[in-house]
C-alpha positions in Angstrom: 120.7 163.3 60.0 117.5 161.7 61.3 114.7 161.1 58.9 111.2 162.4 59.4 108.6 159.8 58.4 106.9 162.2 56.0 110.2 163.0 54.3 110.0 160.0 52.0 106.9 161.3 50.4 107.2 162.0 46.7 105.1 159.9 44.4 102.4 159.5 47.1 102.0 163.3 47.4 101.7 163.7 43.7 98.8 161.2 43.6 97.1 162.9 46.5 97.5 166.4 45.1 96.2 165.3 41.7 93.4 163.2 43.0 92.1 166.2 45.0 90.7 167.6 41.8 87.8 165.3 42.4 87.1 166.5 45.9 84.7 169.4 45.1 82.2 169.6 47.9 82.4 166.0 49.0 83.2 165.5 52.7 86.6 164.0 53.5 84.8 160.9 55.1 83.1 160.2 51.8 85.9 161.2 49.5 88.2 158.9 51.3 86.4 155.9 49.8 86.5 157.3 46.3 90.3 157.8 46.3 91.2 154.7 48.2 88.8 152.6 46.1 90.4 153.8 42.9 93.9 153.1 44.3 92.8 149.6 45.2 91.2 149.0 41.8 94.3 150.1 40.0 96.5 148.0 42.2 94.7 144.7 41.7 94.4 145.4 37.9 98.2 146.1 37.7 99.0 143.0 39.6 96.6 140.9 37.4 98.1 142.4 34.2 101.6 141.6 35.3 100.6 137.9 36.0 98.5 137.8 32.8 101.5 138.8 30.6 103.7 136.3 32.3 101.2 133.5 31.6 100.8 134.7 27.9 104.6 134.5 27.6 104.6 130.9 28.9 102.2 130.0 26.0 100.3 127.3 28.0 96.9 129.0 27.6 96.3 129.6 31.3 96.0 133.4 31.1 92.2 133.2 31.9 92.5 130.3 34.4 91.6 131.7 37.9 93.8 129.1 39.7 96.9 130.4 37.9 96.3 133.7 39.7 95.2 132.6 43.2 98.2 130.3 43.4 100.4 133.4 43.3 98.2 135.4 45.7 96.9 137.6 42.9 93.3 138.5 42.5 91.6 137.5 39.3 90.1 140.4 37.4 87.4 139.6 34.8 87.7 141.3 31.4 85.0 143.9 32.1 86.7 145.1 35.3 90.2 145.5 33.9 91.7 148.9 34.1 92.0 149.2 30.3 88.2 148.9 30.1 87.7 151.5 32.8 90.2 153.9 31.1 88.4 153.7 27.8 85.2 155.0 29.5 86.9 157.7 31.5 85.2 160.5 29.7 81.8 159.1 29.2 78.7 159.7 31.4 78.8 156.0 32.3 82.3 156.1 34.0 80.8 156.0 37.5 78.6 153.0 36.7 81.5 151.3 34.9 83.7 151.5 38.1 80.8 150.3 40.3 80.2 147.3 37.9 84.0 146.6 37.9 84.0 146.5 41.7 81.0 144.1 41.7 82.6 141.9 39.1 85.8 141.6 41.1 83.9 140.7 44.2 82.0 138.1 42.3 85.2 136.4 41.2 87.1 136.8 44.5 85.2 135.6 47.5 87.7 137.2 49.9 86.5 140.6 48.7 82.8 139.9 48.9 81.0 142.9 50.2 84.2 144.9 50.8 84.8 147.1 47.8 83.1 150.6 47.5 80.4 150.8 44.8 79.3 154.4 45.1 81.0 155.9 42.0 77.7 156.2 40.0 76.0 158.5 42.5 74.8 161.8 41.0 76.7 164.1 43.3 80.0 162.7 42.1 81.2 164.9 39.2 81.8 162.5 36.4 84.1 164.9 34.5 86.4 165.1 37.4 86.1 161.4 38.1 87.3 160.8 34.5 90.3 163.1 35.1 91.3 161.1 38.1 91.0 157.8 36.1 93.3 159.4 33.5 95.7 160.3 36.3 95.8 156.7 37.4 96.0 155.4 33.8 99.1 157.6 33.2 100.9 156.4 36.4 103.9 154.6 35.0 104.2 152.0 37.6 107.1 150.4 35.7 109.2 153.4 36.6 109.0 152.3 40.2 111.1 149.3 41.4 108.3 148.1 43.6 104.9 149.0 42.2 103.0 147.2 44.9 104.9 148.9 47.6 104.4 152.3 46.0 100.7 151.8 45.8 100.6 150.5 49.3 102.5 153.5 50.6 100.2 155.8 48.6 97.2 154.1 50.2 98.7 154.6 53.7 99.7 158.2 52.9 96.2 159.0 51.8 94.8 157.4 54.9 97.0 159.8 56.9 95.9 162.8 55.0 92.2 161.9 55.4 92.8 161.5 59.1 94.2 165.0 59.2 91.2 166.4 57.4 88.6 164.4 59.4 90.1 165.3 62.7 88.6 163.7 65.7 86.5 161.2 63.6 89.7 159.8 62.2 90.5 158.1 65.5 88.3 155.2 64.3 90.6 154.2 61.5 94.1 155.7 61.8 97.0 155.6 64.2 100.0 157.7 63.2 102.7 155.6 61.5 105.5 156.8 63.8 103.5 155.6 66.9 102.9 152.2 65.3 106.5 151.9 64.3 107.6 152.6 67.8 105.4 149.7 69.1 106.6 147.3 66.4 110.3 148.1 66.7 110.2 147.3 70.5 108.2 144.1 70.4 109.8 142.8 67.1 107.1 140.6 65.6 109.3 138.3 63.5 107.1 135.2 63.4 104.0 133.9 64.9 100.5 135.3 65.4 99.9 139.1 65.4 96.6 140.2 66.9 94.8 143.6 67.1 91.3 143.6 68.6 90.5 147.1 67.3 92.5 147.1 64.1 91.2 150.2 62.3 92.6 150.4 58.8 95.3 147.8 59.6 98.4 150.0 60.3 99.7 147.7 63.0 99.7 144.8 60.6 101.3 146.8 57.7 104.1 147.9 60.0 104.6 144.4 61.4 105.0 143.1 57.8 107.4 146.0 57.0 109.5 145.1 60.1 109.8 141.5 58.9 110.7 142.5 55.4 113.3 145.1 56.5 115.0 142.5 58.7 115.1 139.9 56.0 112.5 137.7 57.6 109.8 135.5 56.0 106.3 137.0 55.8 104.9 133.5 55.5 105.9 133.0 59.2 103.5 135.8 60.3 99.8 135.2 60.8 97.5 138.1 61.2 94.3 138.2 63.3 92.0 141.1 64.2 88.6 142.7 64.2 86.9 146.1 64.3 83.4 147.1 65.3 83.0 149.7 62.5 81.9 148.1 59.2 83.3 150.8 57.1 86.7 150.8 58.8 86.7 147.0 58.7 86.4 147.2 54.9 89.2 149.8 54.7 91.4 147.4 56.6 90.6 144.5 54.3 91.6 146.6 51.3 94.7 148.0 52.9 96.0 144.5 53.7 95.0 143.1 50.3 96.9 145.8 48.5 100.0 144.8 50.6 99.5 141.1 49.9 98.9 140.4 53.6 96.5 137.5 54.2 94.5 138.2 57.4 91.7 136.7 59.4 89.5 139.7 60.5 86.4 137.6 60.9 83.5 137.4 58.5 82.0 140.7 59.6 82.6 143.7 61.8 81.9 143.1 65.5 82.2 144.5 69.0 85.3 143.0 70.5 84.0 142.9 74.0 80.6 141.3 73.2 81.6 139.3 70.1 85.2 138.2 70.3 85.8 136.7 66.8 88.9 134.8 68.0 87.8 133.6 71.5 90.5 130.8 71.9 93.3 132.4 69.9 96.6 133.1 71.8 99.0 135.4 70.0 102.7 135.8 70.2 102.3 139.5 69.5 99.5 141.9 70.3 99.4 145.4 69.0 96.6 147.9 69.5 95.5 151.5 69.8 92.1 151.2 71.4 89.6 154.1 71.8 90.8 156.3 74.7 88.6 156.4 77.8 85.7 154.7 76.2 82.5 154.8 78.3 79.3 152.8 78.1 81.2 149.8 76.8 78.9 147.2 78.5 80.5 146.4 81.8 77.2 145.6 83.5 76.5 142.8 81.0 80.1 141.3 81.2 80.6 141.3 84.9 81.6 137.7 85.2 83.7 137.5 82.0 86.8 135.3 82.2 88.9 138.1 80.8 88.7 140.2 83.9 91.4 138.2 85.8 92.8 141.3 87.5 89.6 143.0 88.4 86.3 144.2 86.9 86.9 147.3 84.7 84.7 150.3 85.5 81.7 151.0 83.4 82.8 154.6 82.7 86.2 153.7 81.2 87.2 150.7 79.0 91.0 151.3 79.3 91.6 148.3 81.6 89.0 146.3 79.8 91.1 146.6 76.6 94.3 145.9 78.5 92.9 142.7 80.1 91.3 141.5 76.9 94.7 141.7 75.2 96.5 140.0 78.1 94.0 137.2 77.9 94.9 136.7 74.3 98.7 136.6 74.9 100.4 133.3 74.4 102.6 131.7 77.0 105.6 133.7 75.7 103.6 136.5 74.2 104.6 140.2 74.0 102.3 143.1 73.7 102.4 146.8 72.9 99.5 149.2 73.1 98.6 152.9 73.3 96.6 154.1 76.3 95.7 157.5 77.7 98.0 158.7 80.5 95.2 158.5 83.0 95.6 154.7 83.0 99.1 155.1 84.6 97.8 156.8 87.8 94.0 156.5 88.1 92.9 155.1 91.5 89.1 155.5 90.9 86.6 152.8 90.3 89.0 150.0 91.1 91.5 150.9 88.3 94.3 151.3 90.8 93.8 147.7 92.1 93.7 146.3 88.5 97.0 148.1 87.7 98.5 146.8 91.0 97.5 143.2 90.2 98.9 143.4 86.7 102.2 144.8 88.1 102.4 142.1 90.9 101.9 139.4 88.2 105.2 140.8 86.7 103.6 141.5 83.3 104.6 145.1 82.7 107.8 145.2 80.8 108.0 148.9 80.1 106.1 152.2 80.0 106.9 155.0 77.6 105.5 158.5 78.1 105.0 159.9 74.6 105.3 163.5 73.4 102.2 165.6 72.8 100.6 166.4 69.4 101.3 163.0 67.8 97.7 162.4 66.9 95.4 164.3 64.5 92.4 163.2 66.5 93.1 164.1 70.1 95.3 166.2 72.4 95.0 163.6 75.2 98.5 162.7 76.5 99.3 159.1 75.8 101.7 156.4 76.9 102.8 153.1 75.4 102.4 150.0 77.5 104.6 147.0 76.9 103.5 143.7 78.5 105.2 140.4 78.4 104.6 136.9 79.7 108.3 136.1 79.4 110.1 139.1 80.8 113.9 138.7 80.6 114.3 141.0 83.6 112.1 139.5 86.2 110.8 141.8 88.9 111.8 145.0 87.0 110.0 147.5 84.7 111.6 149.9 82.3 110.4 153.5 82.4 111.1 155.9 79.5 110.1 159.6 79.4 110.0 160.4 75.7 107.9 163.6 76.1 110.7 165.8 74.8 111.2 163.7 71.7 109.8 164.2 68.2 109.9 167.1 65.7 107.0 169.4 64.7 106.2 168.7 61.0 103.3 171.2 61.0 101.9 173.8 63.4 99.7 171.1 65.0 101.4 167.8 64.4 104.6 166.2 65.8 106.3 163.1 64.5 108.9 160.8 66.1 112.0 160.6 63.9 113.8 157.4 62.9 116.4 158.3 65.5 113.8 158.8 68.2 112.3 155.4 67.5 115.6 153.7 67.3 116.7 155.2 70.7 113.6 153.8 72.4 113.9 150.4 70.8 117.7 150.3 71.7 116.9 151.2 75.3 114.5 148.3 75.5 117.1 146.0 74.1 119.7 147.2 76.6 117.1 146.7 79.4 116.4 143.1 78.2 120.1 142.3 78.0 120.8 143.7 81.5 123.2 146.4 80.1 121.0 149.4 80.6 122.5 152.5 82.2 119.9 154.8 83.8 119.8 158.2 82.3 118.3 161.0 84.4 115.2 162.5 82.8 115.0 159.7 80.2 115.1 156.1 81.4 115.4 153.9 84.5 114.9 150.2 85.3 112.8 149.9 88.5 112.2 147.1 90.9 108.6 146.1 91.7 109.3 146.9 95.3 110.0 150.5 94.4 106.9 150.7 92.2 104.9 149.5 95.3 106.3 152.5 97.3 104.7 154.7 94.6 101.3 153.0 95.2 101.8 151.2 91.8 101.5 154.4 89.8 103.4 154.0 86.6 104.0 157.5 85.5 107.6 157.5 84.1 108.5 160.9 85.5 108.3 159.5 89.0 111.1 157.1 88.3 113.4 158.7 85.8 113.7 162.0 87.6 114.8 165.3 86.0 117.5 165.7 83.4 120.7 167.2 84.7 121.0 170.8 83.8 124.1 172.2 82.3 126.1 174.4 84.7 125.5 178.1 84.2 128.8 179.9 84.0 127.3 183.4 84.0 127.7 185.0 87.5 124.4 185.8 89.2 124.9 189.6 89.5 125.8 189.9 85.8 122.8 187.7 84.8 120.4 189.8 86.8 121.8 193.0 85.4 121.4 191.7 81.8 117.9 190.3 82.4 116.5 193.4 84.1 118.0 195.5 81.2 116.2 193.3 78.7 113.0 193.5 80.7 113.2 197.4 80.8 113.5 197.4 77.0 110.5 195.2 76.6 108.4 197.4 79.0 109.4 200.5 76.9 108.5 198.8 73.7 105.2 197.8 75.2 104.4 201.4 76.1 105.2 202.4 72.5 102.8 199.8 71.1 100.1 200.9 73.5 100.4 204.5 72.4 100.3 203.5 68.7 97.1 201.4 69.3 95.4 204.3 71.2 96.3 206.6 68.3 94.8 204.3 65.6 91.7 203.7 67.6 91.2 207.5 68.0 91.6 207.9 64.3 88.5 205.9 63.7 86.5 207.4 66.4 87.1 204.9 69.2 89.5 206.8 71.5 90.3 205.2 74.8 
């Protein structure tokens, strides 16, 4: 039976449900930093305490030596900032100030965290009684009951990010890409070792899933280097915390910055590029970047940054690099403002490895249909592109949200593997490997439906005359029921003086 990504949730949901007692009237956008900040503080305190007890047991007197922690990739937590000190003040009026002071003290001792941690717990509008209750909740979390405490907290952080994205709606697009979409990208491009780059990294989901991929396939995380940036300072801080809680060392630059105007990794070439850039971004500064070296395949239009993102990422691909990104479906077929020519030039350079049309309702933030682009500088199938129509995939997990199942993701990844190995068998309505010459006949439009065709329909054994008799009978029953309902409505309206 296929797994839904949310089905694993247990401990994470308990934390979310209990922490919501603090919510009150605080907006989701603000409340997010309270909950995630506390998760982060608890994590680094737990990690410190585990290392501290190990050093005490060694009996060498190094338990307050910062180097003994940094050598093991553990943040040093000064005495005033340790969770025990926070817990003792949980039900005092000073609990907010105590947490703010702890965040400041941790930043002071750990330069990597300088200016990143939230320090807004002391503000008057935050109910200190409820804050104390949440501190109690975290104090009573028996991490020793979980085999991988760090992984549990990391998953809790990611789960809460997703829930906040659901609550914030459209605004959440700045920081969150659904995990099933990220996993689909990662399972296809397989970032085992080398540099992984995301030029609009949000809260760091691409990096987290890349690390998970390496771990699940018994790889070595030390062989993966992470690079990225984001233009939103708040989101940039969320990402730093998300990666720190996972033990992922990353270079996200020294500050938040606009990728187009201030590329923080201008000469870096990555083996893997993963991204979900803002869809159809206008006013991105095309007029000021007209002669930029990144626009090798054509100047992107000022009204839409889709092909600016695509070309920026291609520019940062290494000689054998592979890339997976999310783009609005319009990028597959648009011919306006030179976009068709840019797409044609990229196809003719034999860079497009595959296109996947994704199902609707995967995002909390938008109903815009999206596709996944896979680009490679070292295609195994030269002169061919794989097209997959996955629009019928996924399972509705709520009235508004769909998720790709593990089986769905595996099917897409396996289809790419078969394509790369030259063993792919075309499946009508789902996948096809197409020569560049055939793409040219379609004017370089990359919509998968044009190439995979329609799925074969099962033969209908019911004779036509019998079917028509059955259907017209059912229709007559529906008409009769409709008349009954109409009469009932008229009767009720008349009863309250609104006869029609």
